[in-house]
C-alpha positions as CSV (number, residue, x, y, z in Angstrom):
1,M,17.4,-10.3,8.3
2,M,15.1,-8.6,5.8
3,L,15.4,-5.1,7.3
4,E,19.2,-5.1,6.6
5,K,18.4,-5.4,2.9
6,C,16.2,-2.3,2.9
7,T,17.8,0.9,1.9
8,I,17.0,4.5,2.9
9,W,15.4,4.8,-0.5
10,D,13.1,1.8,0.1
11,L,12.0,3.3,3.5
12,K,11.3,6.7,1.9
13,K,9.3,5.1,-0.9
14,S,7.3,3.1,1.7
15,E,6.6,6.2,3.6
16,V,5.4,8.0,0.4
17,L,3.1,5.1,-0.4
18,Q,1.8,4.9,3.2
19,H,0.9,8.6,3.1
20,Y,-0.8,8.2,-0.2
21,L,-3.0,5.4,1.2
22,L,-3.7,7.4,4.3
23,D,-4.7,10.5,2.2
24,K,-7.0,8.5,0.1
25,G,-8.7,7.0,3.1
26,Y,-7.5,3.5,2.2
27,I,-5.8,3.0,5.6
28,N,-6.3,4.7,9.0
29,T,-3.6,6.3,11.1
30,Q,-2.8,2.9,12.6
31,G,-2.3,1.4,9.1
32,K,-5.4,-0.7,9.2
33,I,-7.1,-1.3,5.8
34,Q,-10.4,0.6,5.4
35,D,-13.5,-0.4,3.5
36,A,-12.6,2.2,0.7
37,L,-9.5,0.1,-0.2
38,K,-11.4,-3.1,-0.1
39,I,-14.0,-1.7,-2.4
40,A,-11.4,-0.2,-4.8
41,L,-9.6,-3.5,-5.0
42,K,-12.8,-5.4,-5.6
43,D,-13.9,-2.9,-8.3
44,N,-10.4,-2.8,-9.9
45,T,-10.3,0.9,-9.4
46,F,-7.3,1.0,-7.0
47,K,-4.4,2.9,-8.5
48,V,-1.0,3.8,-7.0
49,P,0.9,7.0,-7.6
50,E,2.6,7.1,-11.0
51,E,6.0,6.5,-9.4
52,F,4.7,3.1,-8.2
53,A,2.9,2.2,-11.4
54,S,5.4,-0.5,-12.4
55,M,4.9,-2.2,-9.0
56,Q,1.1,-1.9,-8.7
57,E,0.3,-5.6,-9.0
58,N,2.9,-6.5,-6.4
59,I,1.5,-3.8,-4.1
60,I,-2.0,-5.2,-4.6
61,Q,-0.8,-8.7,-3.9
62,S,1.0,-7.6,-0.7
63,I,-2.1,-5.8,0.5
64,K,-4.2,-8.9,-0.1
65,K,-1.8,-11.1,1.7
66,S,-1.5,-8.7,4.6
67,C,-2.9,-9.9,7.9
68,M,-4.7,-6.5,8.1
69,W,-6.8,-7.5,5.1
70,A,-8.9,-9.9,7.2
């Protein structure tokens, strides 16, 4: 089970990233992707917080694969 492999650190980092996306208006309170995120991805202006910089491409790919993207 994938959740078993997650650590508290992973969950905290996910929460930090989720709050960042919400604060930027990239997602709504239900986690649904907003037009602002779609535009930022299309224009290559999407940036993650510095602590996630090394994972930016993986984050972008995950967002694009998300069922919420449609």
